[in-house]
C-alpha positions in Angstrom: 117.9 103.2 106.4 118.7 103.1 102.4 117.0 100.9 100.1 118.2 98.8 97.3 116.0 97.5 94.2 118.5 98.3 91.6 121.9 98.7 90.3 121.2 102.6 90.0 120.5 102.3 93.5 123.8 100.7 94.6 125.6 103.9 92.5 123.8 106.1 94.4 124.2 105.5 97.7 127.8 104.5 97.0 127.8 107.8 96.0 126.9 109.3 99.1 129.8 107.5 101.4 127.3 106.7 103.7 128.6 103.2 103.9 132.3 101.3 103.9 132.9 100.2 100.4 133.7 96.7 102.0 130.1 96.8 103.4 129.3 98.2 99.4 131.0 96.0 97.7 128.7 92.6 100.0 125.5 94.4 99.0 126.4 94.9 95.5 127.7 90.8 95.1 124.3 90.0 96.7 122.5 92.1 94.1 124.4 90.1 91.6 123.0 86.9 93.1 119.9 87.9 93.1 120.1 89.0 89.4 121.2 85.4 88.5 118.3 83.7 90.3 115.6 85.9 89.2 117.0 88.2 86.7 116.1 87.9 83.0 118.1 90.4 80.3 120.9 92.7 81.4 121.6 93.4 84.9 121.1 97.4 84.6 117.8 96.8 83.8 117.0 94.2 86.6 114.5 95.6 90.2 114.4 93.7 93.0 110.4 93.5 93.8 108.9 95.3 96.8 109.4 92.3 99.3 113.0 91.8 98.3 114.6 94.5 98.2 117.8 95.1 100.4 117.9 97.9 103.2 120.9 99.3 104.5 121.3 100.0 108.3 122.3 103.4 109.5 122.3 103.4 113.0 121.2 101.2 115.8 118.2 103.9 116.6 117.0 101.9 113.5 117.5 98.7 114.4 115.9 99.1 117.8 112.5 101.1 115.7 112.4 99.2 112.4 113.5 95.6 113.2 111.5 93.1 115.8 113.8 89.9 116.8 111.2 87.7 117.0 110.6 87.9 112.9 114.5 87.3 112.3 114.4 84.5 109.8 117.9 84.3 110.0 120.9 86.4 112.2 124.3 85.9 109.3 127.7 87.3 110.6 129.9 88.1 107.5 133.4 89.2 108.4 135.4 91.3 106.1 138.8 92.5 106.7 137.8 95.8 107.4 134.6 95.3 108.7 132.0 93.0 110.0 128.6 92.7 109.4 125.4 91.3 110.7 123.2 90.7 107.6 119.3 89.6 109.3 117.0 88.2 107.1 112.9 89.1 107.3 110.3 87.1 105.7 108.3 89.7 104.0 105.1 87.7 102.0 106.8 85.0 100.2 110.6 86.3 100.3 113.3 87.5 102.8 114.6 91.0 103.0 117.9 91.2 103.9 119.5 94.1 106.1 122.7 94.6 106.5 124.4 96.3 110.0 127.5 97.3 110.1 129.1 96.0 113.9 130.5 99.5 114.2 126.5 101.1 114.4 125.9 98.6 117.7 126.3 98.7 121.2 127.9 95.9 122.7 124.8 94.9 124.1 122.9 94.6 120.7 126.0 92.6 118.8 126.2 90.2 121.9 122.5 89.6 121.4 122.7 89.2 117.2 125.6 86.7 117.8 123.6 85.1 120.0 120.5 84.5 117.8 123.4 83.6 114.9 124.5 80.9 117.3 121.0 79.7 117.9 120.1 79.9 114.1 123.1 77.9 113.4 122.4 75.3 116.4 119.0 74.6 114.9 120.1 74.1 111.6 
Protein backbone atom coordinates (compact mmCIF):
# COMPACT_ATOMS: atom_id res chain seq x y z
CA UNK A 1 0.00 0.00 0.00
CA UNK A 2 1.31 3.43 -0.91
CA UNK A 3 0.31 6.58 0.97
CA UNK A 4 -0.16 9.94 -0.69
CA UNK A 5 -0.04 13.17 1.32
CA UNK A 6 1.66 15.53 -1.10
CA UNK A 7 2.29 16.18 -4.77
CA UNK A 8 5.85 14.87 -4.23
CA UNK A 9 4.36 11.55 -3.08
CA UNK A 10 2.31 11.35 -6.27
CA UNK A 11 5.35 12.02 -8.45
CA UNK A 12 7.39 9.44 -6.53
CA UNK A 13 4.71 6.73 -6.88
CA UNK A 14 4.36 7.57 -10.59
CA UNK A 15 8.11 7.06 -11.00
CA UNK A 16 7.80 3.53 -9.58
CA UNK A 17 5.29 2.54 -12.30
CA UNK A 18 3.37 0.34 -9.86
CA UNK A 19 -0.04 1.66 -10.90
CA UNK A 20 -1.64 2.47 -14.22
CA UNK A 21 -1.44 6.01 -15.57
CA UNK A 22 -5.25 6.25 -15.45
CA UNK A 23 -5.28 5.36 -11.74
CA UNK A 24 -2.57 7.90 -11.02
CA UNK A 25 -4.49 10.54 -13.00
CA UNK A 26 -7.55 9.91 -10.80
CA UNK A 27 -5.49 10.09 -7.59
CA UNK A 28 -3.84 13.31 -8.76
CA UNK A 29 -7.21 14.84 -9.71
CA UNK A 30 -8.62 13.97 -6.27
CA UNK A 31 -5.52 15.43 -4.60
CA UNK A 32 -6.10 18.70 -6.46
CA UNK A 33 -9.73 18.69 -5.28
CA UNK A 34 -8.51 18.36 -1.69
CA UNK A 35 -6.14 21.27 -2.28
CA UNK A 36 -8.99 23.39 -3.64
CA UNK A 37 -11.13 22.57 -0.61
CA UNK A 38 -8.58 22.87 2.20
CA UNK A 39 -5.32 24.13 0.77
CA UNK A 40 -3.82 27.49 1.35
CA UNK A 41 -1.08 28.68 -0.92
CA UNK A 42 0.89 26.74 -3.46
CA UNK A 43 -0.13 23.18 -4.31
CA UNK A 44 3.55 22.15 -4.19
CA UNK A 45 3.68 22.86 -0.44
CA UNK A 46 0.23 21.40 0.32
CA UNK A 47 0.12 18.28 2.50
CA UNK A 48 -2.90 16.26 3.51
CA UNK A 49 -3.21 15.68 7.23
CA UNK A 50 -2.50 12.30 8.80
CA UNK A 51 -6.21 11.44 8.76
CA UNK A 52 -6.74 12.52 5.15
CA UNK A 53 -4.04 10.71 3.20
CA UNK A 54 -4.88 8.74 0.07
CA UNK A 55 -3.99 5.04 0.00
CA UNK A 56 -3.15 3.13 -3.17
CA UNK A 57 -3.75 -0.57 -2.67
CA UNK A 58 -1.37 -2.97 -4.42
CA UNK A 59 -2.84 -6.40 -3.68
CA UNK A 60 -5.98 -8.21 -2.61
CA UNK A 61 -4.07 -9.39 0.46
CA UNK A 62 -3.75 -5.75 1.57
CA UNK A 63 -7.50 -5.38 1.24
CA UNK A 64 -8.09 -8.48 3.35
CA UNK A 65 -5.53 -7.46 5.97
CA UNK A 66 -6.18 -3.73 6.33
CA UNK A 67 -9.73 -2.96 5.20
CA UNK A 68 -12.76 -4.13 7.13
CA UNK A 69 -15.98 -3.66 5.10
CA UNK A 70 -17.86 -2.86 8.30
CA UNK A 71 -16.03 0.47 8.44
CA UNK A 72 -16.65 1.52 4.81
CA UNK A 73 -18.35 4.89 4.78
CA UNK A 74 -18.86 4.46 1.07
CA UNK A 75 -17.83 2.33 -1.88
CA UNK A 76 -17.63 4.09 -5.23
CA UNK A 77 -16.88 2.65 -8.65
CA UNK A 78 -14.68 4.75 -10.90
CA UNK A 79 -14.93 3.58 -14.49
CA UNK A 80 -12.22 4.49 -16.94
CA UNK A 81 -11.48 3.38 -20.48
CA UNK A 82 -8.19 1.84 -19.32
CA UNK A 83 -8.87 0.64 -15.78
CA UNK A 84 -11.78 0.54 -13.34
CA UNK A 85 -11.25 1.26 -9.66
CA UNK A 86 -13.09 0.93 -6.41
CA UNK A 87 -12.69 3.99 -4.23
CA UNK A 88 -13.36 3.03 -0.64
CA UNK A 89 -14.03 5.69 1.95
CA UNK A 90 -13.26 4.89 5.57
CA UNK A 91 -13.94 7.34 8.39
CA UNK A 92 -10.82 8.17 10.36
CA UNK A 93 -11.45 10.65 13.16
CA UNK A 94 -13.23 13.61 11.51
CA UNK A 95 -12.08 12.77 7.99
CA UNK A 96 -12.61 10.16 5.32
CA UNK A 97 -9.56 8.30 4.06
CA UNK A 98 -9.73 7.19 0.46
CA UNK A 99 -8.42 3.82 -0.67
CA UNK A 100 -7.95 3.26 -4.41
CA UNK A 101 -8.30 -0.39 -5.38
CA UNK A 102 -7.83 -1.50 -9.01
CA UNK A 103 -10.40 -4.07 -10.15
CA UNK A 104 -7.58 -6.15 -11.63
CA UNK A 105 -6.07 -7.12 -8.27
CA UNK A 106 -9.32 -8.50 -6.85
CA UNK A 107 -10.89 -11.92 -7.08
CA UNK A 108 -14.33 -12.13 -8.67
CA UNK A 109 -15.95 -12.77 -5.28
CA UNK A 110 -14.38 -9.65 -3.74
CA UNK A 111 -15.38 -7.55 -6.77
CA UNK A 112 -18.98 -8.77 -6.40
CA UNK A 113 -18.92 -7.96 -2.69
CA UNK A 114 -17.69 -4.40 -3.32
CA UNK A 115 -20.18 -3.92 -6.17
CA UNK A 116 -23.02 -5.06 -3.88
CA UNK A 117 -21.86 -2.63 -1.19
CA UNK A 118 -21.64 0.14 -3.75
CA UNK A 119 -25.21 -0.52 -4.89
CA UNK A 120 -26.50 -0.76 -1.30
CA UNK A 121 -24.86 2.56 -0.39
CA UNK A 122 -26.36 4.17 -3.52
CA UNK A 123 -29.82 2.86 -2.66
CA UNK A 124 -29.47 4.16 0.90
CA UNK A 125 -28.75 7.73 -0.30
